[in-house]
C-alpha positions in Angstrom: 0.0 0.0 0.0 2.9 2.4 0.7 3.0 5.1 3.3 0.0 7.2 4.4 0.1 10.7 2.9 -1.0 13.6 5.0 -3.0 16.4 3.4 -2.3 19.8 4.8 -4.8 22.6 4.0 -3.4 26.1 3.9 -6.1 28.8 4.0 -6.2 32.5 4.7 -7.5 35.8 3.2 -6.3 37.2 -0.1 -2.7 38.5 0.2 -2.0 36.9 3.6 1.0 35.0 2.2 -0.3 31.5 1.4 1.7 31.2 -1.9 4.8 32.7 -0.3 4.5 29.9 2.3 4.2 27.3 -0.3 7.2 28.6 -2.2 9.2 28.5 1.0 8.2 24.9 1.7 9.1 23.9 -1.8 12.6 25.4 -1.5 13.3 24.2 2.0 11.7 20.8 2.3 14.9 18.8 2.8 14.0 16.0 0.3 10.3 15.7 1.0 8.3 15.4 -2.2 5.3 17.7 -2.0 2.2 17.6 -4.1 0.9 21.2 -4.2 -2.7 21.7 -5.1 -3.9 25.2 -5.8 -7.6 25.5 -5.4 -8.1 28.5 -7.7 -8.8 29.2 -11.4 -6.6 32.2 -11.7 -2.9 32.2 -12.8 -0.8 31.3 -9.8 3.0 31.5 -10.0 4.6 28.9 -7.9 8.3 29.6 -7.8 8.3 30.7 -11.5 6.5 27.5 -12.5 3.2 28.9 -14.0 0.0 27.0 -13.3 -2.5 28.8 -15.5 -6.2 28.9 -15.9 -7.3 25.5 -16.9 -8.5 22.8 -14.4 -6.3 19.8 -13.8 -3.2 21.5 -15.1 -0.2 19.7 -13.5 3.4 20.9 -13.6 6.4 18.9 -12.4 8.9 20.9 -10.4 12.6 20.3 -10.6 12.9 19.1 -7.0 10.5 16.2 -7.5 7.4 18.1 -6.3 4.3 18.6 -8.4 1.9 21.5 -8.6 -1.7 21.3 -9.8 -4.6 23.7 -10.3 -8.0 22.2 -9.7 -11.6 22.9 -8.9 -12.7 21.7 -5.5 -15.0 19.2 -7.1 -12.0 17.5 -8.7 -10.0 17.0 -5.5 -11.0 13.4 -4.9 -9.7 12.4 -8.3 -6.5 14.4 -7.9 -5.9 12.8 -4.5 -6.3 9.4 -6.1 -3.6 10.3 -8.7 -1.2 11.7 -6.1 -1.7 8.8 -3.7 -0.5 6.3 -6.3 2.9 4.9 -5.2 4.4 5.8 -8.6 3.7 9.5 -7.8 6.2 9.2 -4.9 4.5 12.1 -3.1 5.2 12.3 0.7 2.8 15.1 1.6 0.0 17.0 -0.2 -0.4 20.7 0.5 -3.7 22.3 -0.6 -3.8 26.1 -1.0 -7.4 27.2 -0.6 -8.7 30.1 -2.5 -8.5 33.4 -0.6 -12.2 33.4 -0.2 -12.7 29.7 0.2 -14.7 28.0 3.0 -12.1 25.7 4.6 -14.7 23.6 6.3 -15.6 22.0 2.9 -12.0 21.1 2.1 -11.6 19.5 5.6 -14.7 17.4 5.1 -13.5 16.3 1.7 -10.1 15.2 3.1 -11.5 13.4 6.1 -14.3 11.7 4.0 -11.9 10.6 1.3 -12.1 6.8 1.0 -8.5 6.3 -0.1 -6.6 4.5 2.7 -3.4 6.3 1.7 -4.9 9.8 2.4 -5.1 11.3 5.9 -6.0 14.7 7.2 -2.8 16.7 8.0 -4.4 19.7 9.5 -5.7 23.2 8.6 -3.1 26.0 8.7 -4.7 29.5 8.7 -2.4 32.3 7.5 -3.1 35.7 8.9 -1.7 39.0 7.7 -0.3 40.7 10.8 -0.7 44.2 9.3 -4.1 43.8 7.7 -6.0 41.4 10.0 -7.9 44.0 12.0 -9.3 45.6 8.8 -10.0 42.4 6.9 -11.6 40.6 9.8 -13.9 43.6 10.3 -14.9 43.5 6.6 -15.1 39.7 6.5 -16.2 38.4 10.0 -16.3 34.9 8.6 -12.5 34.9 8.8 -12.8 34.5 12.6 -15.0 31.5 12.1 -12.3 30.0 9.8 -9.7 30.6 12.5 -11.7 28.5 15.0 -11.4 25.5 12.7 -7.6 25.9 12.4 -5.1 23.4 13.8 -2.3 26.0 13.5 -2.4 29.8 13.0 0.5 31.5 11.2 0.8 35.2 11.8 2.7 36.2 8.7 4.3 39.5 7.8 5.3 39.9 11.5 8.1 42.2 10.5 5.6 44.8 9.3 4.2 45.5 12.8 5.9 46.5 16.1 6.6 44.1 18.8 3.8 45.4 21.0 1.2 45.2 18.2 2.3 41.7 17.3 2.0 40.6 20.9 -1.5 42.1 21.1 -2.5 40.4 17.9 -1.2 37.0 19.0 -3.1 37.4 22.3 -6.3 38.3 20.4 -5.9 35.3 18.2 -5.2 33.0 21.2 -8.4 34.2 22.8 -10.2 33.2 19.6 -8.6 29.8 19.0 -7.8 28.6 22.5 -5.2 25.9 22.7 -4.3 26.1 19.0 -0.7 27.2 18.4 -0.3 30.8 17.1 3.1 31.1 15.4 4.6 34.4 14.1 6.6 34.3 10.9 8.0 36.5 8.1 7.9 35.8 4.4 6.2 32.5 5.1 9.4 31.0 6.6 8.4 28.2 8.8 10.4 25.0 9.5 8.6 22.3 7.4 9.0 19.9 10.3 6.2 21.7 12.1 3.8 20.7 9.3 5.1 17.3 8.1 7.9 14.8 8.5 11.1 15.2 6.6 11.8 12.5 4.1 14.4 10.3 5.8 13.3 6.7 5.4 16.5 5.3 6.9 15.9 7.1 10.2 13.4 6.2 12.9 10.1 8.1 12.6 9.5 8.2 16.4 11.3 9.7 19.4 13.7 11.7 17.2 14.6 15.3 18.0 14.2 17.7 15.1 17.1 19.6 13.8 17.2 23.3 12.7 20.7 23.1 11.2 19.4 23.3 7.6 17.1 26.3 8.2 17.5 29.3 6.0 19.2 31.8 8.3 19.6 35.2 6.7 19.4 37.7 9.6 21.9 39.5 11.6 22.6 37.7 14.9 23.9 40.9 16.4 20.5 42.6 15.9 18.7 42.4 19.3 15.3 42.4 17.6 15.9 39.5 15.3 13.8 36.4 15.5 15.0 32.8 14.8 12.6 30.8 12.8 12.4 28.3 15.6 12.0 30.8 18.5 8.5 29.4 19.2 8.8 26.0 17.6 9.8 23.1 19.8 9.7 19.3 19.7 10.2 16.9 22.6 10.3 13.1 22.9 8.5 10.9 25.5 9.6 7.3 26.1 8.2 4.8 28.6 9.3 1.3 29.3 6.0 0.7 31.2 2.7 0.4 29.3 0.2 3.3 29.3 -3.2 3.7 30.7 -5.4 4.0 27.6 -8.1 6.2 29.3 -5.4 8.6 30.5 -3.8 8.8 27.1 -7.1 9.5 25.4 -7.8 12.3 27.9 -4.4 13.8 27.0 -5.2 13.6 23.3 -8.7 15.0 23.6 -7.5 17.9 25.8 -3.9 18.5 24.5 -1.6 21.1 26.0 -1.8 24.6 24.7 0.4 25.1 21.7 0.6 21.4 20.7 0.1 20.9 17.0 1.2 17.4 16.3 1.9 14.2 18.3 3.1 11.0 16.7 4.5 7.6 17.8 3.6 4.2 19.0 2.4 3.0 22.4 1.6 -0.1 24.4 -1.4 -0.3 26.7 -1.5 -2.0 30.1 -4.7 -3.9 29.4 -5.3 -7.6 30.1 -4.7 -9.6 26.9 -3.8 -6.5 24.9 -0.4 -7.1 23.2 -0.8 -5.0 20.1 1.2 -1.9 19.0 -0.9 1.2 18.6 0.3 4.0 16.3 -0.9 7.4 17.5 -1.3 10.5 15.4 -2.6 13.9 16.6 -3.0 16.9 14.3 -4.7 19.8 16.1 -7.9 18.3 17.4 -7.9 15.3 15.0 -6.9 12.0 16.5 -6.2 8.7 14.7 -5.1 5.5 16.4 -4.1 2.5 14.3 -3.6 -1.0 15.9 -0.8 -3.1 14.6 1.8 -5.6 15.6 5.3 -5.3 17.1 8.1 -6.5 14.9 9.8 -9.7 15.9 12.2 -8.9 18.7 10.9 -5.3 19.1 10.6 -4.1 22.6 7.1 -3.0 23.8 8.2 0.6 24.5 6.0 3.6 24.1 7.5 6.5 22.1 5.8 9.7 21.3 7.1 13.0 19.8 5.3 16.2 20.5 5.6 19.2 18.1 4.2 22.6 18.7 4.6 26.4 18.9 4.7 28.0 22.4 4.4 24.6 23.9 5.4 24.2 27.6 7.4 21.0 27.1 7.9 20.4 30.9 4.2 20.5 31.6 3.4 18.4 28.5 5.9 15.7 29.5 4.5 15.7 33.0 1.1 15.0 31.7 2.4 12.2 29.5 4.3 10.6 32.4 1.0 10.7 34.3 -0.5 8.3 31.6 2.0 5.6 32.6 0.2 2.7 34.4 2.0 1.9 37.7 -0.4 -0.8 39.0 0.4 -4.5 39.4 -2.8 -5.9 37.9 -3.5 -5.2 34.2 -6.5 -3.0 33.4 -9.9 -4.3 32.2 -10.5 -4.2 28.4 -13.3 -1.7 29.0 -10.6 0.9 29.5 -9.9 0.6 25.7 -13.3 2.0 24.7 -12.0 5.6 24.3 -9.2 4.3 22.1 -11.6 2.5 19.8 -13.4 5.8 19.1 -10.4 6.9 17.2 -9.2 3.6 15.8 -8.7 2.7 12.1 -8.3 -0.8 10.9 
């Protein structure tokens, strides 16, 4: 079947910087093959590769990525094409039209029957300079933000530090626990949105590196921001099996700032010997039961990725999910897990 491909939706008002973000991801993806889907009929210039006018136009980019221009009604067919193993796509990024309703795109991804397609989250891009005016003129933008799994405050360099802090506080009041991440020119580490393509490395319990980030600012400038100032990742490992009810409670009420969690866990339930792969994107949880490889130790490993995430508090909450009793739990404790399970 091949690997499951996450579909990340990028939305935001006209001119917020969605295409700039896509260009940055295409130039700085460290080997990940990205399928970029532009949900618009207009001419869109993706890194000087023109995707013009007609529906289902597809352009192959030099780095192995592809770019397509489609109507929303054609997304299922396009996902089927991109999900074929011969397409060699690792992640699909959909750029919504500046006036699009992201709820419909989310539904299309979640309802897609292709087993290789999974929802990778909604990223809402906000123009730091223009948000006050555009949200007043288009109040539906606030509704869109409440559906987001990650909010990017782009063009942060165009407003002062105090104004930026006030805007982030306003957005946090609106979206609650969802991470609010400030950026300039759409520059965000791709690892916050999807895994780097490194098949020879373990996918779980690995710390993410910023060594290859574009770094074009003056380190002597006291006002400069690193791209990773707010972006953190932390690994959790437990030799002891976890309490499934406690882990589900963590996933359903994640720490503020947590965007993604991924890994495999073992549960301390009588007769339960399976390996459970766990994925969290924003508020979307998927748990997939499987088998431990021959000789593989039943160790739980999770990686948490977020912006503004209190890693100490998050790890404390995860350590509280470790079962320390002597008698295995009843299988009824697995009911919460099965709500999110795929077969």
